[in-house]
OpenMM code with the backbone's topology and positions (N, CA, C; nanometers):
from openmm import Vec3, app, unit

residues = "MET ASN SER ILE ALA LEU ASN ARG HIS CYS PRO ARG HIS LYS GLN SER LEU PHE ALA ARG ILE ARG PHE VAL LEU SER VAL ARG ARG GLN ARG GLN GLN LEU ALA GLN LEU ASP ALA ARG ALA LEU ASN ASP ILE GLY ILE THR ARG ALA GLN ALA ASP ALA GLU ALA ARG ARG PRO ILE TRP ASP ALA PRO GLN PHE TRP LYS SER CYS LEU".split()
positions = [
    Vec3(1.0890, 0.9288, -1.0987),
    Vec3(0.9806, 0.8847, -1.1427),
    Vec3(0.9673, 0.7417, -1.0662),
    Vec3(0.8018, 0.7295, -1.0126),
    Vec3(0.7967, 0.5997, -0.9534),
    Vec3(0.7361, 0.5292, -1.0679),
    Vec3(0.7315, 0.4112, -0.9985),
    Vec3(0.6510, 0.2500, -1.0398),
    Vec3(0.5778, 0.1926, -0.9527),
    Vec3(0.5264, 0.1389, -1.0321),
    Vec3(0.4352, 0.0230, -0.9424),
    Vec3(0.4335, -0.1095, -0.9722),
    Vec3(0.4951, -0.1957, -0.8615),
    Vec3(0.5195, -0.3434, -0.8771),
    Vec3(0.3951, -0.4277, -0.8698),
    Vec3(0.3023, -0.4662, -1.0382),
    Vec3(0.2219, -0.5192, -1.0104),
    Vec3(0.2335, -0.6667, -1.0170),
    Vec3(0.2027, -0.7862, -0.9267),
    Vec3(0.2464, -0.9121, -0.8889),
    Vec3(0.3775, -0.9669, -0.9507),
    Vec3(0.4986, -0.8747, -0.9414),
    Vec3(0.5763, -0.9613, -0.9871),
    Vec3(0.6626, -1.0321, -0.8620),
    Vec3(0.7505, -1.1390, -0.8982),
    Vec3(0.7724, -1.2284, -0.8303),
    Vec3(0.9067, -1.1632, -0.7373),
    Vec3(0.9086, -1.1470, -0.6189),
    Vec3(1.0473, -1.1354, -0.5395),
    Vec3(1.0947, -1.2595, -0.4629),
    Vec3(1.2061, -1.2419, -0.4787),
    Vec3(1.2519, -1.3812, -0.4209),
    Vec3(1.2310, -1.3684, -0.2311),
    Vec3(1.1949, -1.4911, -0.1818),
    Vec3(1.1450, -1.4985, -0.0222),
    Vec3(1.2650, -1.4895, 0.0416),
    Vec3(1.2871, -1.4463, 0.1606),
    Vec3(1.4303, -1.3861, 0.2398),
    Vec3(1.3287, -1.3777, 0.4162),
    Vec3(1.4159, -1.4073, 0.4963),
    Vec3(1.3539, -1.3887, 0.6361),
    Vec3(1.3837, -1.2466, 0.6897),
    Vec3(1.2589, -1.1929, 0.7132),
    Vec3(1.2626, -1.0276, 0.7291),
    Vec3(1.3006, -1.0275, 0.9142),
    Vec3(1.3872, -0.9435, 0.9256),
    Vec3(1.3705, -0.8888, 1.0826),
    Vec3(1.2505, -0.8397, 1.1504),
    Vec3(1.1983, -0.8167, 1.2501),
    Vec3(1.1632, -0.7285, 1.2975),
    Vec3(1.1019, -0.6101, 1.3055),
    Vec3(1.2170, -0.5421, 1.2629),
    Vec3(1.2267, -0.4259, 1.2240),
    Vec3(1.1488, -0.3898, 1.1140),
    Vec3(1.2451, -0.4467, 1.0171),
    Vec3(1.1511, -0.4537, 0.8719),
    Vec3(1.0098, -0.4780, 0.8687),
    Vec3(0.9930, -0.6100, 0.9547),
    Vec3(0.7953, -0.5895, 0.9434),
    Vec3(0.7289, -0.4886, 1.0044),
    Vec3(0.7922, -0.3898, 1.1379),
    Vec3(0.7182, -0.2925, 1.1762),
    Vec3(0.7374, -0.1572, 1.1111),
    Vec3(0.8501, -0.1822, 1.0018),
    Vec3(0.8920, -0.0310, 0.9073),
    Vec3(0.7450, -0.0648, 0.7753),
    Vec3(0.7534, -0.1704, 0.7280),
    Vec3(0.6206, -0.2312, 0.6557),
    Vec3(0.5182, -0.1964, 0.6656),
    Vec3(0.4576, -0.2352, 0.8018),
    Vec3(0.2938, -0.1881, 0.8135),
    Vec3(0.3169, -0.0664, 0.8625),
    Vec3(0.3824, 0.0254, 0.9054),
    Vec3(0.3721, 0.1768, 0.9210),
    Vec3(0.3880, 0.1869, 0.7958),
    Vec3(0.4770, 0.1830, 0.6995),
    Vec3(0.4538, 0.2444, 0.5532),
    Vec3(0.3009, 0.2065, 0.4935),
    Vec3(0.2486, 0.0948, 0.5186),
    Vec3(0.1138, 0.1045, 0.4330),
    Vec3(-0.0029, 0.2125, 0.5243),
    Vec3(0.0358, 0.1939, 0.6691),
    Vec3(-0.0504, 0.2723, 0.6967),
    Vec3(-0.0105, 0.4308, 0.6775),
    Vec3(0.0931, 0.4568, 0.6599),
    Vec3(0.1144, 0.5829, 0.5854),
    Vec3(0.0835, 0.5918, 0.4477),
    Vec3(0.0891, 0.5481, 0.3687),
    Vec3(0.0383, 0.5298, 0.2521),
    Vec3(-0.1305, 0.5301, 0.2361),
    Vec3(-0.1909, 0.4512, 0.3262),
    Vec3(-0.3427, 0.4337, 0.3085),
    Vec3(-0.3980, 0.5781, 0.4047),
    Vec3(-0.2882, 0.6365, 0.4718),
    Vec3(-0.3796, 0.7671, 0.5172),
    Vec3(-0.3237, 0.9058, 0.3984),
    Vec3(-0.2319, 0.9000, 0.3148),
    Vec3(-0.2327, 0.9584, 0.2279),
    Vec3(-0.3162, 0.9558, 0.0951),
    Vec3(-0.3405, 0.8349, 0.0784),
    Vec3(-0.4776, 0.7928, -0.0214),
    Vec3(-0.6090, 0.8632, 0.0400),
    Vec3(-0.6187, 0.8343, 0.1535),
    Vec3(-0.7538, 0.9083, 0.1946),
    Vec3(-0.7654, 1.0729, 0.2274),
    Vec3(-0.6477, 1.1300, 0.1777),
    Vec3(-0.6821, 1.2573, 0.1919),
    Vec3(-0.6259, 1.3266, 0.0426),
    Vec3(-0.5971, 1.2367, -0.0826),
    Vec3(-0.6401, 1.2536, -0.1875),
    Vec3(-0.7543, 1.3516, -0.2461),
    Vec3(-0.7816, 1.4462, -0.3322),
    Vec3(-0.8606, 1.5314, -0.3781),
    Vec3(-0.9177, 1.4597, -0.4608),
    Vec3(-1.0488, 1.4798, -0.5424),
    Vec3(-1.1483, 1.4156, -0.6262),
    Vec3(-1.0417, 1.4095, -0.7623),
    Vec3(-0.9538, 1.5351, -0.7825),
    Vec3(-0.8474, 1.5489, -0.9132),
    Vec3(-0.7796, 1.4066, -0.8919),
    Vec3(-0.6887, 1.4140, -0.7872),
    Vec3(-0.6019, 1.3572, -0.7788),
    Vec3(-0.6439, 1.1836, -0.7785),
    Vec3(-0.7662, 1.1698, -0.7192),
    Vec3(-0.7756, 1.0233, -0.7293),
    Vec3(-0.8663, 0.9930, -0.8685),
    Vec3(-0.9041, 1.0929, -0.9445),
    Vec3(-0.9238, 1.0455, -1.0658),
    Vec3(-0.8119, 1.0328, -1.1760),
    Vec3(-0.7094, 1.0911, -1.1488),
    Vec3(-0.5657, 1.0813, -1.2021),
    Vec3(-0.5009, 0.9549, -1.1932),
    Vec3(-0.5534, 0.8812, -1.0543),
    Vec3(-0.5004, 0.7543, -1.0812),
    Vec3(-0.6006, 0.6304, -1.0805),
    Vec3(-0.6981, 0.6986, -1.1227),
    Vec3(-0.8230, 0.5962, -1.1882),
    Vec3(-0.8833, 0.5329, -1.0440),
    Vec3(-0.9562, 0.5810, -0.9330),
    Vec3(-1.0196, 0.5564, -0.8530),
    Vec3(-1.1048, 0.5985, -0.7968),
    Vec3(-1.2460, 0.5627, -0.7095),
    Vec3(-1.3124, 0.6380, -0.6671),
    Vec3(-1.3071, 0.6812, -0.5365),
    Vec3(-1.3762, 0.7628, -0.4804),
    Vec3(-1.3483, 0.8140, -0.3225),
    Vec3(-1.4105, 0.6725, -0.2850),
    Vec3(-1.5001, 0.6056, -0.3029),
    Vec3(-1.5140, 0.4902, -0.2141),
    Vec3(-1.4498, 0.3805, -0.1811),
    Vec3(-1.3503, 0.3868, -0.2955),
    Vec3(-1.2596, 0.2603, -0.3205),
    Vec3(-1.1189, 0.3159, -0.2461),
    Vec3(-1.1122, 0.4886, -0.2423),
    Vec3(-1.0114, 0.5239, -0.1590),
    Vec3(-1.0554, 0.5045, -0.0209),
    Vec3(-1.1109, 0.5508, 0.0326),
    Vec3(-1.2048, 0.5412, 0.1692),
    Vec3(-1.1929, 0.3668, 0.2058),
    Vec3(-1.2451, 0.2709, 0.1147),
    Vec3(-1.2444, 0.1283, 0.1676),
    Vec3(-1.0822, 0.0988, 0.2038),
    Vec3(-1.0048, 0.1225, 0.0991),
    Vec3(-0.8469, 0.0946, 0.1197),
    Vec3(-0.7982, 0.1417, 0.2433),
    Vec3(-0.8363, 0.2718, 0.2635),
    Vec3(-0.7546, 0.3317, 0.3717),
    Vec3(-0.8294, 0.3014, 0.5317),
    Vec3(-0.9251, 0.2286, 0.5226),
    Vec3(-1.0246, 0.1693, 0.6310),
    Vec3(-0.9884, 0.0039, 0.6908),
    Vec3(-0.8906, -0.0286, 0.5786),
    Vec3(-0.8577, -0.1881, 0.5892),
    Vec3(-0.7055, -0.1493, 0.7154),
    Vec3(-0.7047, -0.2669, 0.7823),
    Vec3(-0.6358, -0.3081, 0.9030),
    Vec3(-0.4944, -0.2930, 0.8326),
    Vec3(-0.4049, -0.2244, 0.9275),
    Vec3(-0.2611, -0.2381, 0.8755),
    Vec3(-0.2071, -0.3278, 0.8322),
    Vec3(-0.2213, -0.4343, 0.8862),
    Vec3(-0.1788, -0.5860, 0.8474),
    Vec3(-0.2185, -0.6614, 0.7607),
    Vec3(-0.3215, -0.5785, 0.6896),
    Vec3(-0.3951, -0.6059, 0.5500),
    Vec3(-0.3729, -0.5629, 0.4302),
    Vec3(-0.2215, -0.6262, 0.3723),
    Vec3(-0.1868, -0.5804, 0.2809),
    Vec3(-0.1906, -0.6826, 0.1374),
    Vec3(-0.1650, -0.6395, 0.0064),
    Vec3(-0.1686, -0.7483, -0.0829),
    Vec3(-0.0240, -0.8358, -0.0454),
    Vec3(-0.0430, -0.9583, -0.0775),
    Vec3(0.0530, -1.0773, -0.0495),
    Vec3(0.1711, -1.0299, -0.1537),
    Vec3(0.2024, -1.0056, -0.2341),
    Vec3(0.2943, -0.9461, -0.3284),
    Vec3(0.3464, -0.8134, -0.2562),
    Vec3(0.2906, -0.7537, -0.1915),
    Vec3(0.3375, -0.6561, -0.1396),
    Vec3(0.4445, -0.7010, 0.0017),
    Vec3(0.4199, -0.7912, 0.0386),
    Vec3(0.4863, -0.8636, 0.1311),
    Vec3(0.6104, -0.9249, 0.0995),
    Vec3(0.6035, -1.0263, 0.0077),
    Vec3(0.6761, -1.0958, -0.0605),
    Vec3(0.8183, -0.9764, -0.1160),
    Vec3(0.8004, -0.8878, -0.1214),
    Vec3(0.9101, -0.8080, -0.1986),
    Vec3(0.9670, -0.7219, -0.0831),
    Vec3(0.9838, -0.7299, 0.0514),
    Vec3(1.0580, -0.6281, 0.1272),
    Vec3(1.1796, -0.6799, 0.1248),
] * unit.nanometer
topology = app.Topology()
chain = topology.addChain("A")
for resn in residues:
    res = topology.addResidue(resn, chain)
    for name in ("N", "CA", "C"):
        topology.addAtom(name, app.Element.getBySymbol(name[0]), res)
């Protein structure tokens, strides 16, 4: 089962360059997968095609701050 962490507080720690690169590539992969979802799957997660496309077009370094703090 997958879970989504919304705004949970994570302790800050120094990240290695490798961890940062891995994170950025993960964000890119997730956004590519989001862009490929069909209308039924998007409806299941409660977003529109326009919202999915807008998220997919965001630059790979532009991720919510709470994602970055939980690496």
